[in-house]
C-alpha positions in Angstrom: 15.8 -126.2 -124.3 14.4 -125.3 -121.1 11.8 -122.8 -121.6 9.4 -122.0 -118.8 6.0 -123.6 -119.3 3.7 -120.4 -119.0 0.0 -120.1 -119.3 -1.6 -119.2 -122.6 -3.9 -116.6 -121.2 -1.7 -113.6 -122.4 -0.2 -113.7 -126.0 3.2 -113.1 -124.9 3.2 -115.9 -122.5 3.1 -118.6 -125.3 5.4 -119.8 -128.3 4.0 -119.2 -131.5 4.4 -121.0 -134.7 6.2 -118.3 -136.4 8.9 -118.2 -133.6 9.5 -121.7 -133.8 10.0 -121.6 -137.8 12.4 -118.6 -137.4 14.5 -120.2 -134.5 14.8 -123.2 -136.9 15.6 -121.3 -139.9 18.3 -119.4 -138.0 20.0 -122.5 -136.7 20.1 -124.1 -140.3 21.2 -120.8 -141.8 24.1 -119.6 -139.7 25.2 -123.0 -138.0 26.8 -123.5 -134.5 29.3 -120.5 -134.8 27.5 -118.3 -137.4 26.5 -115.7 -135.0 29.6 -115.5 -132.9 30.3 -112.0 -131.3 27.3 -110.5 -133.5 25.0 -108.1 -131.9 21.2 -109.2 -132.3 18.0 -107.6 -131.4 14.9 -109.8 -130.7 11.9 -107.6 -131.4 8.8 -108.2 -129.3 10.4 -111.1 -127.8 7.9 -112.7 -125.7 9.4 -115.7 -123.8 12.6 -115.3 -125.7 12.9 -118.3 -128.0 14.2 -116.8 -131.0 16.9 -114.5 -129.1 17.8 -117.5 -126.8 18.5 -119.5 -130.0 20.8 -116.6 -131.4 22.4 -116.5 -128.0 23.3 -120.1 -128.1 24.8 -119.7 -131.4 27.3 -117.0 -129.9 25.2 -113.7 -130.4 25.1 -110.7 -127.9 21.4 -110.5 -127.6 19.2 -107.7 -126.5 15.6 -108.5 -125.9 12.8 -106.0 -126.4 9.2 -106.1 -125.3 6.5 -104.0 -123.8 5.6 -106.3 -121.3 7.5 -106.3 -118.1 6.3 -110.0 -117.4 7.7 -111.1 -120.8 11.3 -109.6 -120.0 11.1 -111.3 -116.5 10.5 -114.5 -118.1 13.2 -113.9 -120.7 15.8 -113.3 -117.8 14.6 -116.7 -116.2 14.6 -118.3 -119.5 18.2 -117.2 -120.2 19.5 -118.5 -116.9 17.6 -121.9 -117.6 19.4 -122.0 -120.9 23.1 -121.3 -119.6 23.2 -117.9 -121.2 24.7 -114.4 -119.7 22.2 -112.4 -117.9 19.8 -111.1 -120.4 20.0 -107.5 -121.8 16.5 -106.3 -121.8 14.7 -103.1 -123.1 11.1 -102.3 -121.8 9.3 -100.4 -124.6 7.0 -100.4 -127.7 8.9 -101.3 -130.8 5.8 -100.3 -132.9 6.6 -96.4 -132.8 10.4 -95.9 -133.9 12.1 -98.0 -131.4 13.3 -94.6 -129.7 14.8 -96.6 -126.8 17.0 -98.7 -129.0 20.4 -97.3 -129.7 21.2 -96.3 -133.5 23.4 -98.5 -135.5 23.7 -100.9 -132.7 22.6 -104.3 -134.3 24.0 -106.6 -137.1 20.7 -108.6 -136.9 17.0 -107.8 -136.0 14.9 -110.7 -135.7 11.0 -111.0 -134.9 8.3 -113.5 -135.0 4.8 -112.5 -135.4 5.6 -108.8 -135.3 4.3 -107.6 -138.8 0.6 -108.7 -138.4 -0.5 -105.0 -138.5 0.2 -103.3 -141.9 -0.5 -99.9 -140.4 2.8 -100.4 -138.2 5.0 -101.5 -141.1 6.2 -97.7 -141.7 7.0 -97.2 -138.1 8.8 -100.6 -137.8 10.8 -100.0 -140.9 11.9 -96.5 -139.8 12.9 -98.3 -136.4 14.9 -101.1 -138.3 16.5 -98.6 -140.6 17.8 -96.6 -137.6 19.1 -99.4 -135.4 20.5 -101.9 -138.0 24.3 -101.5 -138.9 25.6 -101.1 -142.4 25.4 -104.5 -143.9 23.0 -105.6 -141.2 19.7 -107.6 -141.9 16.3 -108.1 -140.2 14.4 -111.5 -140.4 10.9 -111.1 -139.7 8.6 -114.3 -139.5 4.9 -114.5 -140.5 2.7 -117.6 -140.6 0.7 -116.4 -143.7 -1.4 -113.5 -142.0 -0.2 -110.6 -144.4 -0.4 -109.9 -148.0 3.1 -110.5 -149.2 3.0 -108.0 -152.1 2.0 -105.4 -149.6 4.7 -106.1 -147.2 7.4 -106.2 -149.8 6.2 -102.9 -151.2 5.9 -101.1 -147.6 9.4 -102.3 -146.5 11.0 -101.3 -149.9 9.6 -97.8 -149.5 11.3 -97.7 -146.1 14.5 -98.4 -148.2 14.9 -102.0 -147.9 15.5 -104.8 -150.2 13.2 -107.5 -149.5 13.2 -111.3 -150.3 11.4 -114.3 -148.6 12.1 -117.9 -147.6 9.9 -120.4 -146.3 9.9 -122.8 -143.3 7.6 -125.5 -142.5 7.0 -126.5 -138.9 5.0 -129.0 -137.1 2.5 -127.8 -134.5 2.4 -127.7 -131.6 5.9 -128.8 -130.9 5.3 -130.2 -127.5 3.1 -132.9 -128.9 3.8 -136.3 -130.6 0.5 -136.8 -132.1 -2.1 -134.9 -134.1 0.3 -132.5 -135.4 -0.4 -130.0 -138.0 1.8 -128.5 -140.7 2.3 -124.8 -140.8 4.2 -122.9 -143.4 6.2 -119.9 -142.3 7.4 -117.0 -144.5 10.5 -115.4 -143.3 11.3 -112.0 -144.7 14.9 -110.8 -145.2 15.1 -107.0 -145.2 18.3 -105.5 -146.1 19.7 -102.1 -146.4 19.4 -101.4 -150.2 22.1 -98.6 -150.2 24.9 -101.2 -149.3 26.1 -103.9 -151.4 24.9 -107.6 -150.6 26.5 -109.2 -147.4 29.4 -111.6 -147.9 29.8 -112.8 -144.3 29.8 -116.8 -144.4 27.1 -118.6 -142.5 29.4 -119.7 -140.1 30.7 -116.2 -139.5 34.4 -116.6 -140.9 34.0 -114.7 -144.3 34.8 -111.2 -145.2 32.4 -108.3 -145.0 29.8 -106.7 -142.9 26.6 -108.7 -143.5 25.5 -112.5 -143.9 24.8 -114.9 -146.8 22.3 -117.5 -146.7 22.1 -121.4 -146.9 18.5 -121.5 -147.0 16.5 -121.4 -150.1 14.7 -118.4 -151.2 11.3 -118.3 -152.8 9.5 -115.6 -154.6 
């Protein structure tokens, strides 16, 4: 994919390991057609890597970031990758996601958006508000957070929580002197609804998703 080569002086301008791991996980889990005609929200999208991968898998993606420069980069990167003009929302997802429509998305994705445990209740409230019945959120973390605390916080917000692991080589733009990083991917589901039954390729019955990837405790 042809993402812009941007400066690393500002945090949103670079691709982070959690985003790479989440993008790879989504591709393996859903396959080439698994997000066809699904509505996806990319939280704290940065340059748009994860959302663009979802778009290439057929999803209708909305990109959310507080930085106007990030959203401008997303619009350019969507064009570079042959996607329709990007839908963008400028705002702060940390505090309830008040600019995001309720019950609007089948899938919410975010890499490196749960690093601050003080924000977890607000993120949980925003996710519960914006996910449709049977929808899920996939949030990736490179090992910065305490798993037990994160599970407890989002369960108190009303979600079921499971974890998968993805290993990535970093940085992806090098061919030598690479480091291996383990990325934790947390799946949040609405606990008041039954487990989803949609097949990974999007052709099954039901409202949600099932996984081809192995979960770990």
